VEXTISE-945188 format. One line per field, with one value per residue (C-alpha): residue number from 0; residue in three letters; x, y, z. Coordinates in Angstrom, 1 decimal. Layout:
i <- [NUM/...];
aa <- [ALA/...];
u <- [X/...];
v <- [Y/...];
w <- [Z/...];
This chain:
i <- [0/1/2/3/4/5/6/7/8/9/10/11/12/13/14/15/16/17/18/19/20/21/22/23/24/25/26/27/28/29/30/31/32/33/34/35/36/37/38/39/40/41/42/43/44/45/46/47/48/49/50/51/52/53/54/55/56/57/58/59/60/61/62/63/64/65/66/67/68/69/70/71/72/73/74/75/76/77/78/79/80/81/82/83/84/85/86/87/88/89/90/91/92/93/94/95/96/97/98/99/100/101/102/103/104/105/106/107/108/109/110/111/112/113/114/115/116/117/118/119/120/121/122/123/124/125/126/127/128/129/130/131/132/133/134/135/136/137/138/139/140/141/142/143/144/145/146/147/148/149/150/151/152/153/154/155/156/157/158/159/160/161/162/163/164/165/166/167/168/169/170/171/172/173/174/175/176/177/178/179/180/181/182/183/184/185/186/187/188/189/190/191/192/193/194/195/196/197/198/199/200/201/202/203/204/205/206/207/208/209/210/211/212/213/214/215/216/217/218/219/220/221/222/223/224/225/226/227/228/229/230/231/232/233/234/235/236/237/238/239/240/241/242/243/244/245/246/247/248/249/250/251/252/253/254/255/256/257/258/259/260/261/262/263/264/265/266/267/268/269/270/271/272/273/274/275/276/277/278/279/280/281/282/283/284/285/286/287/288/289/290/291/292/293/294/295/296/297/298/299/300/301/302/303/304/305/306/307/308/309/310/311/312/313/314/315/316/317/318/319/320/321/322/323/324/325/326/327/328/329/330/331/332/333/334/335/336/337/338/339/340/341/342/343/344/345/346/347/348/349/350/351/352/353/354/355/356/357/358/359/360/361/362/363/364/365/366/367/368/369/370/371/372/373/374/375/376/377/378/379/380/381/382/383/384/385/386/387/388/389/390/391/392/393/394/395/396/397/398/399/400/401/402/403/404/405/406/407/408/409/410/411/412/413/414/415/416/417/418/419/420/421/422/423/424/425/426/427/428/429/430/431/432/433/434/435/436/437/438/439/440/441/442/443/444/445/446/447/448/449/450/451/452/453/454/455/456/457/458/459/460/461/462/463/464/465/466/467/468/469/470/471/472/473/474/475/476/477/478/479/480/481/482/483/484/485/486/487/488/489/490/491/492/493/494/495/496/497/498/499/500/501/502/503/504/505/506/507/508/509/510/511/512/513/514/515/516/517/518/519/520/521/522/523/524/525/526/527/528/529/530/531/532/533/534/535/536/537/538/539/540/541/542/543/544/545/546/547/548/549/550/551/552/553/554/555/556/557/558/559/560/561/562/563/564/565/566/567/568/569/570/571/572/573/574/575/576/577/578/579/580/581/582/583/584/585/586/587/588/589/590/591/592/593/594/595/596/597/598/599/600/601/602/603/604/605/606/607/608/609/610/611/612/613/614/615/616/617/618/619/620/621/622/623/624/625/626/627/628/629/630/631/632/633/634/635/636/637/638/639/640/641/642/643/644/645/646/647/648/649/650/651/652/653/654/655/656/657/658/659/660/661/662/663/664/665/666/667/668/669];
aa <- [MET/ILE/SER/ALA/ALA/ALA/MET/ILE/VAL/ALA/LEU/ILE/ALA/LEU/ASP/VAL/LEU/PHE/PRO/PRO/PRO/LEU/SER/ARG/ALA/ASP/ASP/VAL/SER/SER/ILE/VAL/LEU/ASP/ARG/ASN/GLY/GLN/TRP/LEU/ASN/ALA/PHE/THR/THR/ASP/GLU/GLY/ARG/TRP/ARG/PHE/SER/VAL/ASP/LEU/ASP/ASP/VAL/ALA/PRO/GLU/PHE/VAL/GLU/ARG/LEU/ILE/ALA/VAL/GLU/ASP/LYS/ARG/PHE/TYR/SER/HIS/PRO/GLY/VAL/ASP/LEU/LEU/ALA/VAL/GLY/ARG/ALA/ALA/LYS/ASP/ALA/ALA/SER/ALA/GLY/ARG/PHE/VAL/SER/GLY/ALA/SER/THR/ILE/THR/MET/GLN/THR/VAL/ARG/LEU/LEU/GLU/PRO/ARG/PRO/ARG/THR/LEU/PRO/SER/LYS/PHE/ILE/GLU/MET/VAL/ARG/ALA/PHE/GLN/ILE/GLU/ARG/ARG/LEU/SER/LYS/ARG/GLU/ILE/LEU/GLU/LEU/TYR/LEU/THR/LEU/ALA/PRO/TYR/GLY/GLY/ASN/ILE/GLU/GLY/VAL/ARG/ALA/ALA/SER/LEU/LEU/TYR/PHE/ASP/LYS/GLU/PRO/THR/HIS/LEU/THR/ASP/ALA/GLU/GLN/ALA/LEU/LEU/ILE/ALA/LEU/PRO/GLN/ALA/PRO/GLU/ALA/ARG/ARG/PRO/ASP/LEU/ARG/ALA/GLY/ALA/ALA/LYS/ARG/ALA/ARG/ALA/ALA/ILE/LEU/GLU/LYS/LEU/ILE/SER/ASP/GLU/PHE/VAL/SER/GLU/LYS/HIS/ALA/ARG/GLU/ALA/THR/GLU/ASP/GLN/LEU/PRO/ASN/SER/ARG/ALA/ALA/LEU/PRO/ARG/HIS/GLY/TYR/HIS/ALA/ALA/ASP/PHE/VAL/ALA/ARG/ARG/HIS/GLY/GLY/GLY/GLU/THR/ILE/SER/THR/LEU/ASP/THR/GLN/ILE/GLN/LEU/ARG/ALA/GLU/GLU/MET/LEU/SER/ALA/HIS/VAL/ALA/GLN/PHE/ASP/ASP/LYS/PRO/THR/GLY/ALA/LEU/MET/ILE/ILE/ASP/ASN/GLU/THR/ARG/GLU/VAL/ARG/ALA/SER/VAL/GLY/SER/SER/GLY/LEU/ASP/ALA/LYS/GLY/GLY/TRP/ILE/ASP/LEU/THR/GLY/ALA/VAL/ARG/SER/PRO/GLY/SER/THR/LEU/LYS/PRO/PHE/ILE/TYR/ALA/LEU/ALA/PHE/GLU/ASP/GLY/LEU/ALA/ASN/ALA/SER/THR/LEU/ILE/ASP/ASP/MET/PRO/ARG/SER/PHE/GLY/ASP/TYR/THR/PRO/GLU/ASN/PHE/ASP/LYS/THR/PHE/ARG/GLY/GLU/VAL/GLN/VAL/ARG/GLU/ALA/LEU/GLN/HIS/SER/LEU/ASN/LEU/PRO/ALA/VAL/ALA/ALA/LEU/ASP/ARG/ILE/GLY/VAL/ASN/ARG/PHE/PHE/SER/SER/LEU/LYS/ILE/ALA/GLY/ILE/ASP/LEU/ARG/THR/PRO/ASN/ARG/ALA/GLU/LYS/ARG/GLU/GLY/LEU/ALA/LEU/ALA/LEU/GLY/GLY/ALA/GLY/VAL/THR/MET/ARG/GLU/ILE/ALA/ALA/LEU/TYR/ALA/ALA/LEU/GLY/ASP/GLY/GLY/ALA/VAL/LYS/PRO/VAL/ALA/TRP/ARG/ALA/GLY/ASP/LYS/ASN/LYS/ASP/ALA/LYS/PHE/GLN/LEU/VAL/SER/GLU/ASN/THR/ALA/ASN/ARG/VAL/SER/ALA/ILE/LEU/ALA/GLU/ALA/PRO/ALA/LEU/ALA/GLY/ARG/ALA/PRO/ALA/GLU/LEU/SER/SER/SER/ALA/MET/LYS/VAL/ALA/PHE/LYS/THR/GLY/THR/SER/TYR/GLY/TYR/ARG/ASP/ALA/TRP/ALA/ALA/GLY/HIS/GLY/GLY/GLY/TYR/THR/VAL/VAL/VAL/TRP/VAL/GLY/HIS/ALA/SER/GLY/GLU/THR/ARG/PRO/GLY/TRP/THR/GLY/ARG/LYS/ALA/ALA/ALA/PRO/LEU/LEU/PHE/GLU/ILE/PHE/ASP/MET/LEU/GLU/GLN/ASN/GLY/ALA/VAL/LYS/ASP/SER/GLU/ILE/LYS/ILE/PRO/VAL/GLU/GLU/PRO/ALA/LEU/ALA/MET/ALA/ARG/LEU/ASP/ARG/VAL/ASP/ASP/HIS/ALA/PRO/PRO/GLN/ILE/ILE/PHE/PRO/ARG/ASP/GLY/VAL/GLU/LEU/PHE/ALA/GLY/GLY/ASP/ARG/GLY/PHE/ALA/LEU/ALA/ALA/ARG/GLY/GLY/ALA/SER/ASP/TYR/ARG/TRP/TYR/VAL/ASN/GLY/GLU/PRO/VAL/THR/GLN/SER/ALA/THR/ALA/ARG/ARG/THR/ILE/TRP/ARG/PRO/SER/ARG/ALA/GLY/PHE/TYR/GLU/VAL/THR/VAL/VAL/ASP/ALA/ALA/GLY/ALA/ALA/SER/LYS/SER/LYS/VAL/ARG/VAL/ALA/SER/VAL/GLN];
u <- [67.3/64.2/63.4/62.7/59.0/58.5/59.9/57.6/54.7/55.5/55.9/52.6/50.7/52.6/51.2/47.6/47.7/49.2/47.6/48.7/46.0/44.4/41.1/42.3/41.9/38.2/37.9/37.2/35.4/31.8/30.6/26.8/25.5/22.1/20.0/21.6/25.2/25.8/28.1/25.7/28.1/31.2/32.2/35.8/36.5/36.0/39.6/39.0/40.9/39.7/40.5/38.4/38.8/40.8/40.0/43.0/40.3/39.6/43.3/45.3/47.4/50.4/50.4/50.4/53.3/55.4/54.8/56.0/59.2/60.0/59.4/59.7/60.7/60.5/57.1/55.9/58.7/59.6/58.0/57.1/60.8/63.5/66.6/68.6/67.4/68.4/71.9/72.2/71.2/73.3/76.3/76.1/75.5/78.8/80.6/79.1/79.1/75.2/71.9/71.9/69.0/66.2/65.1/61.4/59.1/55.5/54.4/56.6/55.6/51.9/52.9/54.2/50.8/49.0/51.1/53.4/56.4/59.8/62.3/64.4/66.3/63.8/60.9/62.4/62.7/59.0/58.1/59.8/58.0/54.6/55.3/55.4/52.4/50.5/51.9/50.6/46.9/46.7/47.6/49.9/46.8/45.3/48.5/48.6/45.0/45.6/48.7/47.1/44.1/46.5/49.4/49.7/49.3/49.5/47.2/44.3/44.3/45.1/45.0/45.3/41.8/41.4/44.5/43.3/39.9/41.2/44.2/43.1/39.2/39.1/39.0/42.7/41.6/43.3/46.2/48.8/52.4/52.9/49.9/51.3/54.8/53.3/51.5/54.4/56.5/54.0/54.0/57.7/57.3/54.0/54.1/57.4/56.2/52.6/51.7/49.2/51.7/55.1/55.1/58.7/59.5/56.6/57.8/61.2/60.2/58.0/60.7/62.9/60.4/60.0/63.8/63.6/60.6/62.7/65.7/63.2/61.7/58.3/58.0/60.0/62.4/60.0/56.8/58.7/60.0/56.4/55.3/57.6/56.1/52.6/50.9/50.9/47.3/47.5/44.5/42.2/39.0/35.8/33.8/30.1/28.3/24.7/21.8/23.9/21.5/20.2/23.7/24.8/21.9/22.4/26.3/25.9/23.4/25.3/28.9/32.2/32.6/30.4/26.6/23.8/21.0/17.5/17.8/17.4/19.9/17.7/14.7/16.9/18.5/15.2/13.5/16.4/16.2/12.2/12.4/14.9/13.1/9.8/11.1/12.8/9.5/8.8/10.2/10.8/13.7/12.2/13.8/12.0/12.3/10.6/10.6/9.4/8.7/7.8/4.7/5.0/8.7/8.7/12.2/13.2/13.7/14.4/15.2/15.8/16.6/16.7/16.5/20.2/23.3/23.5/19.9/19.3/19.8/20.4/22.8/20.1/18.2/14.7/13.3/14.4/13.6/10.6/8.1/4.4/2.4/-0.5/-3.6/-1.7/-2.8/-6.5/-6.9/-5.5/-8.1/-11.0/-9.3/-9.4/-13.0/-13.8/-11.7/-13.8/-17.0/-17.9/-18.3/-17.8/-17.6/-21.5/-21.6/-22.8/-20.8/-21.2/-18.9/-20.2/-18.3/-17.9/-15.2/-13.7/-13.1/-10.5/-9.9/-11.8/-10.6/-11.6/-11.7/-8.9/-11.2/-13.0/-16.4/-18.6/-20.7/-23.2/-23.9/-21.5/-20.5/-17.2/-16.0/-16.4/-15.1/-11.9/-11.7/-12.1/-9.8/-12.3/-10.9/-13.9/-15.0/-11.5/-11.3/-14.6/-13.7/-10.2/-12.5/-14.5/-12.1/-9.7/-6.5/-5.0/-6.2/-4.8/-1.5/-0.6/-1.7/0.9/3.3/3.3/3.3/6.4/5.3/6.7/4.4/6.4/4.2/4.9/1.3/0.8/-1.5/-4.0/-4.9/-7.7/-5.1/-4.1/-6.9/-4.6/-2.8/-5.6/-4.6/-0.9/-0.2/2.6/5.8/6.7/9.2/8.6/10.0/7.2/4.4/5.7/5.6/1.8/0.8/2.6/0.5/-2.6/-1.4/-0.8/-3.3/-3.1/0.2/2.8/6.5/9.8/10.9/14.0/17.3/19.6/18.9/18.1/16.7/14.1/11.4/8.3/8.0/8.5/5.0/2.0/-1.5/-2.7/-6.0/-7.5/-7.1/-10.8/-10.3/-7.1/-8.9/-12.2/-9.8/-7.8/-11.0/-12.1/-8.8/-8.6/-11.9/-10.7/-10.9/-8.6/-5.9/-6.6/-5.7/-5.4/-8.3/-9.9/-8.4/-12.1/-12.3/-9.9/-9.7/-5.8/-4.9/-3.5/-5.7/-3.9/-5.0/-3.6/-3.8/-2.2/-1.4/-0.5/1.0/0.3/1.6/2.2/5.2/5.2/3.3/2.9/1.4/1.4/-0.2/0.0/-0.7/0.4/2.2/4.3/4.1/5.2/5.6/6.7/7.4/8.1/9.1/12.3/14.3/14.3/10.7/10.1/6.4/5.1/1.8/-0.6/1.3/-0.6/0.2/-2.4/-0.6/2.9/3.4/0.6/1.8/5.0/3.5/1.5/4.3/6.4/3.7/3.7/7.5/7.1/4.5/6.4/9.4/7.3/7.8/4.4/2.7/-0.6/-2.0/-5.7/-7.4/-10.3/-13.8/-15.2/-19.0/-19.9/-22.0/-25.5/-26.1/-23.7/-24.8/-27.1/-25.1/-23.4/-19.5/-19.6/-22.7/-22.2/-22.2/-25.6/-23.5/-20.9/-21.6/-22.7/-20.2/-20.7/-20.4/-21.0/-19.3/-16.4/-13.7/-11.3/-13.0/-13.5/-16.9/-18.4/-21.8/-23.7/-27.0/-29.7/-28.2/-27.3/-25.6/-27.6/-26.2/-25.4/-24.4/-24.3/-24.3/-25.4/-29.1/-30.3/-33.1/-30.1/-30.3/-27.8/-26.0/-23.6/-21.6/-24.1/-27.2/-29.7/-30.1/-33.8/-35.1/-36.4/-40.2/-40.5/-37.0/-37.1/-33.2/-31.3/-30.2/-27.7/-27.1/-24.1/-24.8/-20.9/-17.6/-15.7/-15.0/-17.9/-18.1/-20.8/-22.3/-24.8/-26.2/-28.2/-31.4/-28.8/-27.1/-23.9/-22.4/-19.4/-18.3/-16.5/-14.8/-15.2/-14.5/-16.8/-14.7/-17.3/-20.8/-22.3];
v <- [12.7/13.4/17.0/19.1/19.7/15.6/15.3/17.6/16.2/12.7/13.9/15.5/12.4/10.4/12.7/12.6/8.6/7.9/10.6/10.5/8.8/11.7/9.9/8.0/11.2/11.1/8.1/9.9/9.1/9.8/12.3/12.9/16.2/16.9/19.6/22.4/21.1/19.2/16.2/13.0/10.3/9.2/5.9/4.8/4.4/1.0/0.4/1.1/4.3/7.6/10.1/13.4/15.8/18.9/22.5/24.8/27.5/24.7/24.4/26.7/29.1/29.0/25.3/25.2/27.9/25.8/22.6/24.0/25.4/22.0/19.8/21.9/25.5/26.3/24.8/27.7/28.4/24.9/22.9/19.8/19.0/21.0/20.9/22.6/20.1/17.3/18.6/19.1/15.3/14.0/16.0/14.7/11.1/11.5/12.6/10.0/6.9/6.8/8.6/10.6/13.4/13.3/15.8/15.0/18.0/18.0/17.2/13.9/13.1/13.1/11.2/8.4/8.6/8.3/5.5/3.6/2.2/0.8/3.3/3.0/5.1/4.3/4.9/8.3/8.9/8.1/10.2/13.2/12.6/12.2/15.4/17.4/15.8/17.0/20.4/20.6/19.8/21.3/24.7/24.8/25.1/22.0/20.1/21.1/20.0/16.8/16.2/16.9/14.7/11.6/12.3/9.1/9.8/6.2/3.3/3.9/7.8/9.5/13.6/16.2/16.7/13.1/13.2/16.5/15.0/11.6/12.9/16.2/15.8/19.1/20.7/21.5/25.3/26.2/24.1/24.7/24.7/21.4/19.9/21.4/20.0/16.6/16.7/17.9/15.1/12.3/11.6/11.2/7.9/7.4/4.0/4.8/7.9/7.1/8.9/6.3/3.3/5.1/8.1/8.5/8.6/11.0/13.2/13.2/13.8/16.6/18.3/18.1/19.8/22.5/23.0/23.5/26.0/28.1/28.1/29.5/32.0/30.4/30.2/31.5/29.4/30.0/28.8/26.1/24.7/24.8/22.9/20.1/19.7/19.3/15.9/13.6/12.0/8.4/7.3/8.1/10.5/9.4/10.7/11.4/8.4/9.0/7.7/4.9/3.3/6.6/7.9/4.7/4.9/8.5/8.0/4.7/6.6/9.8/8.6/10.0/13.3/15.5/15.4/17.5/15.3/16.2/14.7/16.6/15.5/16.5/14.6/11.8/11.1/11.5/9.0/6.4/7.0/6.4/3.3/1.6/2.3/0.9/-2.3/-2.9/-3.3/-6.7/-10.0/-11.5/-8.8/-7.7/-5.0/-2.0/0.7/3.9/6.9/10.8/12.6/16.1/16.0/19.2/18.6/14.8/15.2/12.5/14.2/10.7/7.3/4.7/1.0/-0.8/-0.4/-0.6/-2.3/-4.6/-6.0/-9.2/-8.3/-4.7/-4.1/-4.4/-1.4/-2.5/0.7/-0.8/-4.4/-6.0/-7.1/-8.0/-4.6/-6.3/-4.2/-0.8/-0.6/-1.0/2.8/2.9/0.1/2.4/5.3/4.2/3.1/6.7/7.8/5.5/6.8/3.5/4.3/7.0/6.7/5.8/3.1/-0.2/-3.3/-6.9/-8.2/-11.9/-15.2/-15.5/-16.9/-15.4/-18.2/-20.2/-17.6/-17.5/-14.7/-14.4/-11.4/-11.1/-11.7/-14.5/-12.5/-11.1/-7.7/-8.2/-4.8/-2.0/1.4/1.8/4.0/1.4/-1.2/0.6/2.1/-1.3/-3.1/-5.6/-8.0/-9.2/-5.9/-4.8/-8.1/-7.3/-3.6/-4.8/-7.3/-4.4/-2.2/-4.8/-6.2/-5.0/-1.5/-1.3/-3.0/-1.0/2.2/1.6/0.6/3.7/5.7/4.1/1.4/-2.0/-4.7/-8.1/-11.0/-14.5/-14.6/-12.6/-9.7/-10.7/-13.8/-14.0/-14.8/-11.1/-10.3/-11.4/-8.0/-6.6/-8.4/-8.1/-10.7/-8.6/-7.5/-3.6/-1.5/0.9/3.8/2.9/2.8/6.3/7.6/6.6/8.0/11.2/11.4/11.1/14.1/16.2/15.9/12.6/12.9/10.1/11.4/10.0/10.7/13.2/12.2/15.1/18.4/20.1/17.0/18.3/15.9/18.0/16.9/13.2/12.7/10.6/11.8/8.5/10.2/13.5/15.9/15.3/11.7/12.1/14.2/11.8/8.8/10.8/11.9/8.2/7.2/10.3/9.1/5.7/4.1/5.7/3.4/2.3/4.7/7.6/10.1/10.5/13.8/15.3/15.4/18.1/21.2/21.3/17.8/17.2/14.9/11.9/9.9/6.4/2.7/-0.2/-3.6/-6.9/-9.6/-13.2/-14.9/-11.6/-11.4/-7.6/-5.2/-1.7/1.6/4.4/7.9/11.5/14.6/18.0/18.0/14.8/11.4/8.8/4.7/2.5/-1.3/-3.9/-7.4/-9.8/-9.1/-13.0/-13.0/-14.9/-14.8/-12.8/-14.1/-11.7/-8.8/-6.7/-3.3/-1.5/-3.0/-2.9/-0.1/2.1/3.5/4.7/6.3/8.5/9.0/10.3/12.7/13.9/14.5/16.3/18.4/19.1/20.1/22.7/20.9/20.4/22.6/24.1/21.5/20.3/17.0/18.4/16.4/16.7/16.5/13.1/12.7/11.8/9.9/7.0/6.6/3.9/2.2/-1.0/-1.4/-5.3/-5.9/-9.0/-8.9/-10.4/-12.1/-13.6/-17.4/-18.1/-19.1/-22.3/-21.3/-24.9/-27.4/-25.5/-27.0/-29.5/-30.0/-33.3/-34.1/-36.6/-37.9/-39.9/-41.4/-39.4/-36.1/-34.5/-31.3/-28.2/-26.9/-23.2/-20.7/-17.0/-14.6/-15.3/-15.2/-17.4/-20.2/-22.6/-26.2/-28.8/-31.6/-34.2/-36.4/-35.1/-36.4/-33.6/-33.1/-31.8/-29.2/-30.5/-29.5/-28.9/-27.2/-25.3/-26.2/-28.4/-31.4/-33.6/-37.2/-39.1/-42.7/-43.8/-42.5/-41.4/-38.1/-36.0/-33.1/-30.7/-28.4/-25.5/-24.0/-20.5/-19.3/-18.0/-21.3/-20.2/-22.8/-23.5/-26.6/-27.9/-31.1/-32.7/-35.9/-37.8/-39.5/-41.9/-42.7/-44.4];
w <- [-18.1/-16.3/-16.3/-13.1/-14.5/-14.9/-11.3/-9.7/-11.7/-10.5/-7.1/-7.1/-8.4/-5.8/-3.2/-4.6/-5.0/-1.4/0.9/4.5/6.6/8.3/8.9/11.9/13.9/12.9/15.1/18.5/21.8/21.8/24.3/24.9/26.3/27.6/25.9/28.2/27.5/30.6/30.3/30.3/29.5/27.3/25.4/24.2/20.4/18.7/19.9/23.6/23.7/25.4/22.8/22.4/19.6/20.6/19.6/20.4/21.5/24.5/25.6/27.9/25.4/27.5/27.4/23.6/23.7/26.1/24.4/21.2/22.8/24.3/21.4/18.2/18.8/15.1/14.5/12.8/10.4/8.9/6.3/8.4/8.7/10.8/8.6/11.3/13.8/11.3/10.7/14.4/15.3/12.3/13.7/17.2/16.1/14.0/16.9/19.4/16.9/17.7/17.9/20.9/20.0/17.8/15.0/15.0/14.5/16.1/12.4/12.2/15.8/14.3/11.4/13.8/15.5/12.3/11.1/13.9/12.4/13.9/14.8/11.7/9.2/6.5/8.8/9.6/5.8/5.2/8.2/6.8/3.4/5.2/7.1/4.0/2.7/6.0/5.9/2.5/3.5/7.0/8.5/11.6/13.8/12.4/12.8/16.5/17.1/15.3/17.5/20.6/19.7/19.2/21.6/24.0/27.8/29.1/29.1/26.8/27.2/23.9/23.5/25.9/26.6/27.8/29.8/31.4/32.2/33.6/35.4/36.8/36.4/34.5/30.8/29.7/29.5/32.9/33.6/36.4/35.8/37.4/35.3/32.2/32.6/33.4/30.2/28.1/29.6/29.3/25.4/25.2/27.3/28.3/29.7/31.6/33.2/33.8/37.0/38.7/38.0/38.1/40.2/40.7/37.0/36.4/39.2/37.5/33.9/35.3/37.1/34.0/31.9/34.9/34.4/30.7/30.9/33.5/31.0/28.3/30.6/30.6/34.5/37.3/39.5/42.7/40.6/39.2/42.5/44.1/41.1/41.7/45.1/43.8/44.3/41.2/40.2/41.4/39.7/37.1/37.7/37.2/34.0/34.4/33.6/33.5/31.3/30.0/27.7/26.2/25.8/24.3/21.8/20.8/20.4/18.5/16.2/15.6/15.8/17.6/18.9/21.0/20.6/22.2/22.9/23.8/27.1/30.4/33.1/35.8/34.5/33.3/36.8/38.5/36.4/37.1/40.7/40.6/38.4/40.5/43.6/42.0/40.9/44.3/46.0/43.8/45.3/42.1/41.1/37.9/36.0/34.2/31.5/30.7/28.3/28.9/25.4/25.0/22.6/21.0/19.8/20.0/22.0/24.2/27.9/29.4/28.5/31.0/29.4/32.7/36.3/36.8/35.0/37.8/37.5/35.5/32.1/33.0/30.2/27.7/26.3/26.9/25.4/22.1/22.8/20.7/23.4/23.3/23.8/25.6/25.3/24.9/21.1/21.8/21.7/18.1/16.7/18.2/16.9/13.4/13.7/14.9/11.7/9.2/10.6/12.2/15.9/18.4/22.2/22.7/20.2/21.1/20.9/22.4/25.2/24.4/23.8/20.1/17.6/14.8/12.4/14.3/16.8/20.1/22.3/26.1/28.4/31.0/33.9/32.0/32.7/30.1/30.4/27.4/25.3/26.2/24.8/23.1/25.9/28.4/26.2/26.1/29.6/31.0/28.2/27.1/24.8/22.9/21.8/20.6/18.6/17.0/16.3/14.7/12.8/11.5/10.5/9.1/10.1/6.8/7.5/11.1/10.2/7.2/9.0/11.6/9.3/7.2/10.6/11.3/13.7/12.5/14.2/14.3/13.9/12.6/10.8/7.7/8.3/6.1/7.9/10.6/12.9/12.7/15.1/17.9/17.3/19.4/22.5/21.9/19.2/17.5/18.8/19.3/21.1/23.8/21.3/18.9/21.7/22.8/19.3/19.1/22.5/21.6/18.4/20.7/22.6/19.6/17.0/15.9/13.8/14.3/14.2/14.8/18.3/18.4/20.2/19.1/19.5/16.2/14.5/12.3/12.2/11.6/7.8/8.7/10.0/9.2/10.1/11.6/12.8/12.9/15.9/16.4/16.8/18.9/21.4/21.4/22.4/24.7/26.5/26.8/28.2/30.7/32.1/32.9/36.5/38.6/40.4/43.8/46.2/43.9/43.5/40.0/38.4/38.1/41.9/41.9/39.9/40.0/39.2/35.7/33.5/32.4/29.3/30.0/29.0/30.6/29.0/30.3/27.8/27.7/30.8/32.8/30.9/30.2/32.3/30.4/31.1/28.6/28.7/27.9/30.0/30.5/27.2/27.9/27.0/29.6/28.7/31.6/31.4/34.1/33.5/33.2/30.2/29.8/29.2/32.4/33.8/36.7/37.6/39.0/38.0/35.5/34.0/36.2/39.3/38.3/35.8/36.2/39.7/38.4/35.5/37.8/40.0/37.0/35.9/39.2/39.1/36.2/37.4/40.9/38.7/36.8/33.6/32.4/29.9/29.7/27.6/28.3/27.2/25.4/25.3/22.0/21.3/20.0/16.6/17.8/14.5/15.7/19.3/18.7/15.9/16.2/15.7/15.6/13.4/11.5/7.5/6.3/3.6/5.9/6.6/10.1/12.7/15.0/18.6/19.6/19.2/18.3/15.7/17.2/20.8/22.3/23.7/26.2/25.9/28.4/28.5/26.7/27.2/23.7/22.6/21.7/18.5/18.4/15.5/15.2/12.2/8.5/7.5/10.3/9.8/10.4/9.3/10.9/9.6/11.2/8.6/5.9/8.0/9.0/12.7/13.4/15.7/19.2/19.2/22.8/23.4/20.1/19.8/17.8/20.1/18.7/20.2/18.9/18.7/19.3/20.0/16.9/14.9/13.5/11.0/12.1/9.5/9.7/6.7/6.9/4.7/2.2/1.7/3.4/5.3/8.2/9.4/12.5/13.1/16.6/18.5/20.8/23.2/24.8/24.7/27.8];
């Protein structure tokens, strides 16, 4: 025979091997609060249920007492199964020939909510075993909280907190007699008694519970009669639904339950209104996105993923979408040049047509300004100088520095290729969150840190010193002195105006209009465009995004949110004032300016083509298909006159023997 000790060991082993599935209660709805604890938004579970975790401290104590009196009066004394109730139910069943009353305890009902089964005798036995298991693991308080989290209240509502919020628009801390009676009655038959669908059944069930409470002396007959006349909820209350994209991002990132975010409801709602109003002025109905970051803490104060869920592509959170940044990365190219000691604000650089291998960039306005200072090149967003600066510091240096800082530039080309120079003009994908992190670094000593979405997130150690504080201040000073927007007075004309170091950007084909900047202790990034990538001819970052950027800074200032944070203007090093950032390496081969590789030429009469090159060791010698081309004695230029149509290989060789080639086609010779 099996000894009692062996049986106990076997039962314990089975209990350990087959524990009750308590983890189902962990799958609760996400609630996102702002930094002050104000409700922003909430999201259903993956199953589409409204199920909020319940803490007994947040539930009216008298409700809990009444629930136990109605459902399981010996809850605190039995071990999960009420043997007295089981005996009574068995006796009643024997007398009537059928089951007329149940014997389920709150613990057994909780088992049924965790593991739904058909209502059969074997299922009842399993429920009893599971009830013993749960009682061995949880306290009575924890069992009540588990039950009140999972109890069904009709439709996709589960748990007393969700029911109280959706039916009565309030937390279950102060429930009326009528409300308590309804919430006690609903789990017994949640669909049959739904107050919004079956008001008559709900009213009768509520009255029956009130009668029970009268007999148990929990409520007076007078108060119970008054409660029966209370109006039932005929629809669900609307939960707060603010900051949809930002709250959804926080909820997905941190899981179910309550999360206190870094968002500020007042700033978030105002930013949403301002973005919606701003894009409404455009006839082509674009959308937009924006972020506001506290530079000191890197906490996200507002994040607006689109101009509205009803906009085209409005459900997409565009703060996390990979887009071309246009010229918004140019300040960081010059920042690395400053950091490497190659330049300062007064360093000279050419804004002239030139090629970088097969890459021939142009300025946005198709004009060139000749020799300019770095500060002018950055303030006017000149393309040729930015590409030359990137070429000088090295694409690898730029790409790798941003990669280590957590900025992942998405480009189809390998970074070490010369085509990588297009990074200077937006030839790589980046997100608004990453741009915000970079500009916040400019406003806070040059250190790039992850932006914080949840209160208490520690990111002080997770930083990369992209540039020194001095370099960050120098670049910020240049950006703060950029030409003011049309209709907006320059900050230096007003002693009280907040200075903003800002940069705009426009991607290829006018698909993305950007403005990013920092001032007053905050970083703001604005994007305007179509989620689909549709072009918006003529709408640049300066015209479409920058006005809203400054409106946001004005809003922060008017709300008293800005901090005492000046943009310092450091003293430049005189030794670099007359240096050249784009000087050509004497050992590099010359570059053919004309004719560029791959062009098609049309020749006619005696007219020839003046061959031109740049760089190398000068004293150029020219060859076409291997044959030398002599310099014109009068024009002092090398003129090539093709004799027939066809393909030609043009070669230039400098005094050091370095050479470059271009292949061209002459379409016709008259």
